[in-house]
C-alpha positions in Angstrom: 44.7 -13.1 31.7 46.5 -9.9 29.9 48.7 -9.3 33.1 50.0 -12.5 31.8 50.6 -11.9 28.5 52.6 -9.1 29.0 54.7 -10.6 31.0 55.3 -13.7 28.4 56.2 -10.3 26.2 58.5 -8.7 28.7 60.8 -11.9 29.2 61.0 -12.5 25.7 62.3 -8.6 24.7 64.9 -9.1 28.0 66.3 -12.4 26.1 66.2 -10.7 22.9 68.0 -8.1 24.1 70.4 -10.1 26.5 71.4 -12.1 23.3 71.9 -9.2 21.2 73.4 -7.0 22.8 75.4 -8.6 24.9 78.0 -9.6 23.2 77.8 -6.2 21.3 82.0 -4.9 21.5 80.7 -2.2 18.7 81.6 1.9 19.5 80.1 4.9 18.0 82.4 8.2 17.6 80.4 11.1 17.0 82.7 14.4 16.1 81.4 17.7 16.6 84.7 20.5 16.0 86.8 19.7 18.1 84.9 17.2 20.0 85.0 14.2 20.1 82.4 12.0 22.3 82.9 8.1 21.8 79.8 5.9 23.1 79.0 2.3 23.0 77.1 0.7 20.3 74.3 -0.2 23.0 74.2 2.8 24.6 73.8 4.7 20.6 70.4 2.8 20.0 69.1 3.4 23.2 69.9 6.9 23.3 68.3 7.2 19.6 65.6 5.2 20.7 64.9 7.1 23.5 65.2 10.3 21.1 62.2 8.9 18.6 59.8 8.5 21.6 60.5 11.6 23.5 60.2 13.3 20.0 57.0 11.5 18.8 55.6 12.1 22.9 56.7 15.7 21.8 54.7 16.1 18.5 51.6 14.4 20.1 51.5 17.0 23.1 51.8 19.9 20.3 49.3 17.6 18.4 46.6 17.8 21.6 47.0 21.4 22.5 46.3 22.7 19.1 43.4 20.1 18.1 42.2 21.0 21.5 39.3 23.5 20.7 37.8 21.0 17.6 37.7 18.1 20.1 36.1 20.3 22.6 33.4 20.9 19.7 32.9 17.1 18.0 32.5 16.4 21.9 30.0 18.9 22.4 28.1 17.7 19.1 28.1 14.2 20.1 26.8 15.1 23.4 24.1 16.6 21.2 23.3 13.9 19.3 22.8 11.8 21.8 20.8 13.8 23.8 18.3 14.2 21.3 18.9 10.6 20.1 17.7 10.1 24.2 14.8 12.0 23.8 13.0 10.8 20.4 14.0 7.3 22.3 11.7 8.9 25.5 9.3 10.6 23.0 8.7 7.1 21.6 8.4 5.0 25.0 6.0 8.1 26.5 3.9 7.6 23.3 3.6 3.9 23.7 2.7 4.5 27.1 -0.2 6.4 26.9 1.3 9.7 28.2 1.0 12.3 25.6 1.4 15.2 26.9 5.3 14.4 27.7 5.7 12.6 24.5 4.8 15.9 22.5 7.5 17.8 24.4 10.1 14.9 24.6 9.5 15.1 20.2 9.9 19.0 20.0 12.9 18.7 22.3 14.9 16.7 20.2 13.4 18.6 17.1 14.6 21.4 18.5 18.8 19.9 19.3 18.7 18.4 16.3 18.6 21.7 14.9 22.2 22.9 16.4 23.6 19.5 15.3 25.9 18.7 12.8 25.6 15.0 12.7 22.4 15.3 12.7 20.7 18.2 11.0 20.8 16.4 7.6 19.1 13.6 8.7 15.6 12.9 6.9 14.6 9.8 8.9 15.1 11.5 12.8 13.5 14.4 11.3 10.0 12.7 10.0 10.4 10.3 13.0 10.3 13.2 15.6 7.7 15.1 13.7 5.6 12.1 13.3 5.2 11.3 17.3 4.9 15.0 18.1 1.8 14.9 15.6 0.8 11.8 16.7 0.7 12.8 20.2 -1.3 15.8 19.4 -3.9 14.0 17.7 -4.2 11.6 20.7 -4.7 14.8 22.8 -7.6 16.2 20.2 -5.8 19.3 20.1 -6.7 20.0 17.1 -5.4 23.5 16.1 -2.1 22.5 16.6 -2.2 19.3 15.3 -3.1 21.0 11.8 -0.1 22.7 11.8 2.1 19.7 12.6 0.3 18.1 10.0 0.9 20.3 7.4 4.7 20.5 8.5 4.7 16.8 8.4 3.2 16.6 4.9 6.1 19.0 4.2 8.8 16.7 5.2 7.7 13.6 3.5 6.9 15.2 0.1 10.7 16.0 0.1 11.6 12.6 0.9 8.5 10.4 0.0 10.8 7.3 -0.6 11.7 6.7 2.8 10.1 4.2 5.1 9.0 6.5 7.5 7.3 8.5 4.9 5.4 5.4 3.9 4.9 5.0 7.6 3.6 8.6 7.9 1.0 9.1 4.9 -0.6 5.9 6.9 -0.6 7.0 10.1 -2.1 10.8 8.4 -4.8 8.1 6.6 -6.0 7.2 10.2 -6.0 10.2 11.9 -8.5 10.8 8.9 -10.6 8.1 9.6 -10.7 9.2 13.8 -11.9 11.8 12.7 -14.5 10.6 10.8 -13.0 12.5 7.4 -13.6 9.5 4.5 -12.9 11.8 1.5 -10.1 13.1 2.8 -8.9 9.4 3.8 -9.7 8.2 0.4 -7.7 10.9 -1.0 -4.6 10.0 0.6 -4.9 6.5 0.3 -5.1 7.3 -3.6 -1.9 9.2 -3.2 0.1 6.2 -1.9 2.4 4.7 -4.1 1.7 1.5 -5.5 3.9 -0.9 -3.7 2.7 0.5 -0.2 -1.4 0.4 -1.4 -1.1 -3.1 -1.6 0.1 -3.2 1.9 -2.3 -5.3 3.7 -2.7 -2.4 6.4 -2.9 0.0 3.7 -5.9 -2.0 2.3 -6.9 -2.1 6.0 -7.3 1.4 5.8 -9.0 1.4 2.9 -11.8 -0.8 3.4 -12.3 1.1 6.7 -12.9 4.4 5.0 -14.7 3.3 1.5 -17.4 1.7 4.7 -17.6 5.1 6.0 -18.0 7.2 2.3 -20.6 4.9 2.3 -18.9 2.7 -0.7 -20.0 -0.9 -0.1 -18.4 -1.5 -3.7 -15.4 -0.4 -3.4 -15.5 -1.9 0.3 -16.1 -5.3 -1.2 -13.6 -5.3 -3.8 -11.2 -3.9 -1.0 -12.4 -7.0 1.5 -11.7 -9.5 -1.4 -7.6 -8.4 -1.7 -7.5 -8.8 2.2 -9.1 -12.1 2.1 -7.0 -13.3 -0.3 -4.0 -11.8 1.5 -5.2 -14.3 4.3 -6.3 -10.9 6.6 -8.6 -12.3 8.3 -10.0 -15.6 9.4 -12.1 -17.6 7.0 -14.9 -17.3 9.1 -14.4 -13.5 9.5 -13.6 -13.1 5.9 -17.3 -14.8 4.7 -19.6 -13.1 7.1 -17.3 -9.7 5.9 -17.9 -10.4 2.5 -21.3 -11.4 2.9 -22.5 -8.1 4.8 -20.3 -5.7 2.1 -22.2 -7.6 -1.0 -25.5 -7.2 0.6 -25.3 -3.8 1.3 -23.9 -3.2 -2.0 -26.9 -4.7 -3.6 -29.4 -2.6 -0.9 -28.1 0.3 -2.9 -30.2 -0.4 -5.8 -32.8 2.0 -6.1 -34.6 0.2 -9.7 -34.2 -3.3 -11.1 -31.9 -2.0 -13.8 -29.5 -1.0 -11.4 -30.1 -4.0 -9.1 -29.0 -6.3 -12.5 -25.8 -3.6 -12.9 -24.5 -4.3 -9.6 -25.4 -8.2 -9.1 -23.1 -8.4 -12.5 -20.4 -6.5 -10.6 -20.4 -9.0 -7.9 -17.4 -11.1 -8.0 -18.3 -14.6 -8.9 -17.8 -15.8 -5.3 -20.4 -13.5 -4.0 -23.1 -14.9 -6.5 -22.8 -18.0 -5.6 -22.9 -17.1 -2.0 -26.2 -18.5 -0.8 -27.4 -15.5 1.4 -26.6 -12.8 -0.9 -28.2 -15.2 -3.6 -31.3 -14.8 -1.3 -30.9 -11.0 -0.6 -30.5 -10.0 -4.4 -33.9 -11.7 -5.1 -35.4 -10.3 -2.3 -34.4 -6.9 -3.7 -35.5 -8.0 -7.1 -39.1 -8.6 -6.1 -39.3 -5.4 -4.1 -38.1 -3.3 -7.1 -41.1 -5.5 -9.5 -38.6 -7.7 -10.8 -39.5 -11.0 -9.7 -38.3 -12.9 -12.9 -34.7 -11.8 -11.8 -35.5 -12.9 -8.4 -36.5 -16.4 -9.9 -33.4 -16.7 -12.7 -30.5 -15.9 -9.5 -32.7 -18.2 -7.4 -32.4 -21.3 -10.0 -28.8 -22.1 -9.4 -29.3 -22.1 -5.8 -32.3 -23.9 -5.6 -30.9 -26.7 -7.9 -27.6 -27.4 -5.0 -29.9 -26.9 -2.4 -28.3 -30.4 -0.7 -24.5 -28.6 -0.6 -26.4 -25.8 1.9 -26.5 -25.9 5.2 -29.8 -25.4 7.2 -29.8 -21.9 7.7 -28.7 -21.2 4.1 -30.9 -23.5 2.5 -34.2 -21.8 4.6 -32.9 -18.5 3.1 -33.3 -19.8 -0.4 -36.2 -21.0 0.0 -38.3 -18.0 1.7 -36.7 -15.7 -1.1 -38.5 -18.1 -3.4 -41.3 -17.9 -1.7 -41.5 -13.9 -1.9 -41.0 -14.5 -5.9 -43.6 -16.9 -6.9 -45.1 -13.9 -9.0 -46.2 -14.9 -12.4 -43.9 -18.2 -11.6 -43.9 -21.1 -14.7 -44.5 -24.6 -14.6 -40.9 -25.4 -14.6 -40.7 -25.0 -11.2 -43.3 -27.0 -10.0 -40.6 -30.0 -10.1 -38.5 -28.3 -8.5 -40.2 -27.5 -5.4 -42.0 -30.8 -5.3 -38.5 -32.5 -5.2 -37.4 -30.5 -2.8 -40.4 -30.7 -0.2 -40.0 -34.3 -0.7 -36.6 -34.3 -0.1 -36.8 -32.4 3.4 -40.4 -33.1 4.5 -39.8 -31.4 8.0 -38.2 -28.4 6.9 -41.0 -25.1 7.0 -39.3 -22.7 5.1 -39.2 -25.3 2.1 -42.8 -26.4 2.4 -44.0 -22.9 2.3 -41.7 -22.0 -0.2 -44.0 -25.2 -2.4 -46.9 -23.9 -0.9 -47.0 -20.4 -2.2 -46.1 -22.1 -6.0 -49.0 -24.1 -5.6 -51.1 -21.5 -5.0 -49.8 -19.4 -7.6 -50.6 -21.7 -10.2 -53.8 -22.6 -9.1 -53.0 -25.8 -7.9 -55.4 -25.4 -4.9 -55.8 -29.3 -3.6 -51.9 -29.5 -3.4 -51.5 -26.0 -2.2 -54.0 -26.3 0.7 -52.8 -28.7 3.5 -48.9 -27.3 3.4 -50.7 -23.6 3.6 -52.2 -24.3 6.5 -49.1 -25.8 7.8 -47.1 -22.6 7.1 -49.9 -20.5 8.4 -49.5 -22.1 11.5 -45.9 -22.5 11.7 -43.8 -20.3 14.6 -40.9 -20.8 13.2 -41.7 -18.7 9.8 -40.8 -15.2 9.3 -44.2 -12.9 9.9 -43.9 -11.7 6.3 -44.1 -15.3 4.7 -46.7 -16.9 7.2 -48.8 -13.4 6.3 -48.1 -14.6 2.4 -49.3 -18.2 3.2 -52.4 -17.0 5.2 -53.6 -14.3 2.3 -53.2 -18.0 -0.1 -54.7 -20.3 2.0 -57.7 -17.3 2.7 -58.1 -17.3 -1.5 -58.1 -21.2 -1.4 -60.6 -21.4 1.3 -63.1 -18.7 -0.9 -62.4 -21.4 -3.7 -63.6 -23.4 -1.6 -67.3 -21.7 -0.3 -65.7 -21.4 3.0 -65.9 -17.4 3.1 -65.6 -17.7 7.1 -62.3 -19.0 7.8 -60.9 -17.0 4.8 -62.2 -14.2 6.3 -60.8 -15.2 9.7 -57.3 -15.9 8.2 -57.8 -12.3 6.4 -57.5 -10.8 9.8 -54.7 -13.4 11.2 -52.8 -12.0 8.3 -53.7 -8.3 8.9 -52.5 -8.6 12.5 -49.1 -9.8 11.1 -48.3 -6.5 9.3 
């Protein structure tokens, strides 16, 4: 196609030249001292054009010779730049291919080539990225002495260029390395030093969650998990399970009733509405000698039993079964209604029986206590409480033999 275009252009030039120069009868006379030269105008124009072309060709030749050293330097610099870029690409490929020794060597070679390449010597991104790959390779190789030196170099580079994306990525990578080394305090320190925009990213929040859990700071981990759940970093089921486990960990950290109340108040409203979390809070309150708090927290969950799935309903009932000490008459109607609504639910019936026994309603308590003491699906702790309560009921009726047998059965469950 190109040949056809040039052929057409040549024909056009030939036609134009023939039309303009074919009928040109002009002469050009050149006088030099006693010489006189006469030329046709066509020949003169051709000589002028040829002379201009020759001058231009000569000037370009001279320029090529004069600039040859500079062009040679530029060519060598270009070759070094290409070699440096090739070394960096090789380092990345080897790193992702799990060949960390080769990746480290390629990254070091890229850094060495950069020093002598004018086009790259001021390229901060190239330097930080190469140092990052070299450091990450040493981390994977578990070469701690050299890795620490590389981290110090990387830290100084990142500090000089804090606003670059590669610097932000390097900070996040250093947090991951600290977590791999189980250095939770170091990881939290690095996370605290992140710019606000970077700290709100999903990956930064994931790292913060890991660091908080590693540092045994469940409340901070719970707050971070809520942010991740809002960002939809987990599936709804995974988020629910994670938040529940973290909230339980927060409550388990309480050492007295006052601290438990404070931690309960610091939970998110959604956590305080979770039946499993409520049940665990009630159990902790009972263990710390505050059954009143347990019943207060269980009150809303008990009123919403119909909205709960069977497993969560059982958790709430078993928690109430442990919090019957000093229970008031206001709970009688509530547990009686629940027992009537779910007559086959052993946990609810056991809770109701223990409430009746605590209120000394022996007649109402006896049959459900007998069922609870024999229900193998109940937790041993609840069955033991049912056996003890039933033994008290039997002693009240004068059946000491069966009461002693129940005491022995309860002791075997301890």
